[in-house]
Structures are given as structure tokens and as C-alpha cells.
N, C-alpha and C positions, 0 to 999 in steps of 0.2 A: 504494500500500500504506500503510495507516493504522495506527497513530496514536500515542498518547502513550506507553503502557507498553511497546509492542513495535514496533520498526521494522525490518522485513525481516531478522530473525534469530530464533533460538530463544531464548525468554526463560523463566526460572523464574517461577512464579507469584508476583507481588508484587515482583519485582526483576529488573533487566536483567542478563543474563550478558554477559561481555566478548564483543565481536563485531568481527571485522576487516572494515573497509569501505574502499572506494576513497578515496584522499586527497581527491578532488574532491567527494565526496558531502556534501551538506548534512545537518547534524544539529543541530536537527531539520529535517525536510523542510519545503518550502514548500507551502502549500495556498491555492487560490482555489476556494472551494466554498460552497454553500448547504445548510442543514440543515433537514429537516422533523422536528419533535419531536412524537412521539405514538406510542403503542403500535401495532404493525402486524404483519401477517403477510407483509410483503414489499414490494418496490418494482419499478417499471418505468420505463424512460426510453429515448429515442432520442438517440444521440450523432451529431451531424451532422459528416460529414467527419472520421473518426477519424485515419487515418494522414496524410491530406493536410494536416491542420492542426497536426500535431505536428512540431517541428523541420523546418519547410518547406524549409530549405536542404539537407537530406540526403535520401537515398533508401536503399533496402535495399542497393543495391550500393555505396554510399559512406557506410555507417552510421558515425556517430561512436561509438566504444566508450567511453561514459561512463554514469554512473548515469541512469536513465530519467526520462522525463516521461510521465505517465499521465493520460488523460481517462476518467473512470469514475463508477460508482455504488457506494456502500457501504451495506450494511444492518448497522447496529450492534446487536449482541446484548447487549453489556454494556459499560459505560464508568464506572468508579469508581476509587477510590484504590488498589485492589488490582490490577486488570488490565482490559484492553480486549479484547473478542472481537468479530469481525466476519466478514462475507463480502463480497467485492467482485468486480466484473466490469466490463470495459471494454477500452480500447485502450491499448497501451504502445508506446513507442519508446525503445530503449536497453537497457542491461544489466539483467538480472533474475537472481534465483536460479534455478539449475537446478530442474527439477520435483521438489519434495520429496515428492510423492505416490508417486514411484517408490521412494524410499529415505528413509523418515522417520527413520532412525537417523543420517543424515549431519548432524552439528551444525556443520559448517564447509563448507557447500556452495559450490562455485564458481559464478561468474556466466557467463551466456551472453547474446549479443545476441538480442533478440526485437523484431520490429515487427509487431504484430497484436493480435488478441483475446487476453485472458488472464483467468483466474479466480484469485483469492487468498482465503485464509481463515486466520484465526487463532483456533484453538479449543483449549480446555483438553482434554488427553488424560489420562485416569486412569491409563493404563499407564505414563506417564512422569512424571506429576505436574507437567506443564508446559503452558503455552500455547505452541503451536507454529504458526509460520506456514508455509503450504504454497502454492506457486504452480504454476499449470498453464497453459502456452500452449494455445491452441485454434485449430484449423483451419490454413490456410496462412499463410505470412508475407506481410505487406503487402497485406491486403485493401483494396479501394477503396470509397469511398462511405460512406453512413451505415449505422448498425446499431442494432438494438434489443437491450436487455438486461433480463432479468427474473430476480429472485431471490425465491423464494416458499416458504413453509412448505407441506409436503405434506399435513398432516393427521395424519401419523404423528409421534409424539412425538419431537421433536428432529431431525427430518429436513427438509432444505431442498434445493430443486432450482434450478439456474441454467440459464436458457435464453438462447441467443444467436441472434438473428434467427428466433425461434420454434422453434429446434431444441434439444432437451434436451442440454446440454453436460456437466453434472456433477451427480451426486447426492451430498450431504454428509450423512451419517448421524451420529447420536449426538452432536449438538452440545450437548445439555443444555438447549436453548432452543426453545420453541414459539411465541415471539413476540419481536419486536424493539423497541428503544427509539427509534431514529432511522433516517432515510434521508438520506444525504449524496450530493450530486451536484456534480461539478466537476472540478478538475484538481489534480494533485500533481506537484511537481518535486523531484528529488533532487540537482540540480546547477544552480548559478546561471548556467551558460552555456546551459542549455536554452532553446529558443524555441518559440513557437506562434503561430498566426495570430490576431492580435487581432480579437475579434468572433466567434470560434468559439462554438458554443452547443450545449446539450442541451435537448430539449423533450419533450413528451408525457409529462411526469412524473406518475406515479401511485403511489398507495399501496394496499395490500390491507388493508382494515380487519379488525378482529378478528371481524367477522361474515362475512368472506371475500367482501367486495364491493369491486371496483376502483373507485376514485374519483380524480379529478384532484386533485393537490396544491393547485391553484389554488382549490379549494373551501374551503380552510382557509389563506388567505394569511398570517394572523397567526401560524401555527405555523412559518413559514419564517424562519430567521435567517441572517445573514451569519457565516461561520466562517473568513474569510480569516486566514491565520497565516504568520508568517515570510516575508513576501513580499519579492520583489526586482523591480527594473525596473517597479515600479508594477502588479504583478499584481493583478487585481481580479475579483470575481464579483458579479453583480447578478441579482436575480430579478424578472421581469415576470409578474405574476399574470394579466394580460389575455392574454398569449401562452403562459402556463405554460412559461416558458423561463428557463434559467440561461445568461447570457452571460458569457464570459470575455475579459478585455481586459488589455493591458499598455501601457507607454509606447512 
């Protein structure tokens, strides 16, 4: 869950509201990710070994109840000095907010453990005058193997759809955006005790152009930049345009 102006809580537009977090939670969060910069209508990627490569010493039955580590893709709709708005999808292991799409009026949501696919979005809501983050678990806990994620504009003004493994997982309407600024791909950790398999990767990275054509991000390698931030244990991301792959490593 990204990024600068809002981090996993409800924020007033232009300013953070007080937000109670676990004492172990990193603030700001740590990121090992690569960014494609360019207007787009969406992104697509395959995350290789989602659950298997996150906190490999734990399982669903012996889950560590601490802030999560996420391997995911973000489509950034807005990123300026006022607010950041985005849609994200990927794999999570650890604590996350309860599903805010069930009760958007809950400004102090409790956390639950989740290991599996999830969808998040931070969108300005005119009814509340706030950018609100909402998180939704998807499918069964602890899926195995690799998975594909697609976030795309539908052609309807302000509407986006998230697909997981080719299945329509969530429709997000009235975002106010029919195009996006960036596509980020990589890993986020909220706790400096989190671990992951060094060398895990995401590939098949694509962008949907404004003419609604899917193209490999590797066709525009100079548009990809390193966005690692607040790292610990030597967390690092690299992009290989020949393989169209983001690789994630640590010490």
C-alpha cells in the first residue's frame, strides 16, 4: 500500500489525520520497486511465487501477526504536493486493514491477518471530502504459484477494473481519472523484521497506452527508474529490459 501522502489510513485531502498503527510498523514504509513514467490506461504484470517468496519462514498456520510485506503493482493516478491517489493489486502476507469497502465510515479500522491476493485503492471521495484508502482481500488464503494482475481503464469515464489471473476481481467507479501517471512494480514492507526470498521477481510487465494498445514496458526502457526508498537489510530492485523483469534482492 503506497505512498507519500497517505499510508494505510484515512487521510484528509492535503494533510494526514492522526492514525494509530502497530508499534513495529515502519513509517515511512520501505519500498524496493521500479517505476514506469508515462501516461497510460493501465498496467499488467506476473508476480512469480507470491506467497512462497514472502516471509518464507512462516506459513498460514504459523503466521506472524505483524505489519505486512506486499509484492504488487501500483497504477498511480495522481502524485503531487496535495495528495496521492492510486490503485494496487498483488500478494500480501501479514496484517492489513479490514475490508473498508464493507464499511467506508469506519475511520479506525482494525487489522486482520491476510496471506493472499489483495486489491487496494486510495481515491478522493466527494461525499467525505477525503482521500480514503480501501483494501479488499481476494479469493482464498495462501494461494500457491505465480499470478497475473491487470489494472485497466474501462473506457467509461473514471472507471477502472482489476483482474487477477484473468478473472474480473473488482470494478472501481468514479475515481475522477481516465488515465494514469505511472506504473510501479515491486515490493513494500511495513516492518523491518519482514523477509522475502532474495531473487524473487515480477515479469511480463506491460502498459496500456492511451490508444489502448498493450505494449511491453521493455519497449521504453529509459522510462523505467529505480524508486527504492527507506530500505533495510540491503533491499534492492533492478530492472532487466532484455527479460522485462523486476528482480528483488536483499542481503
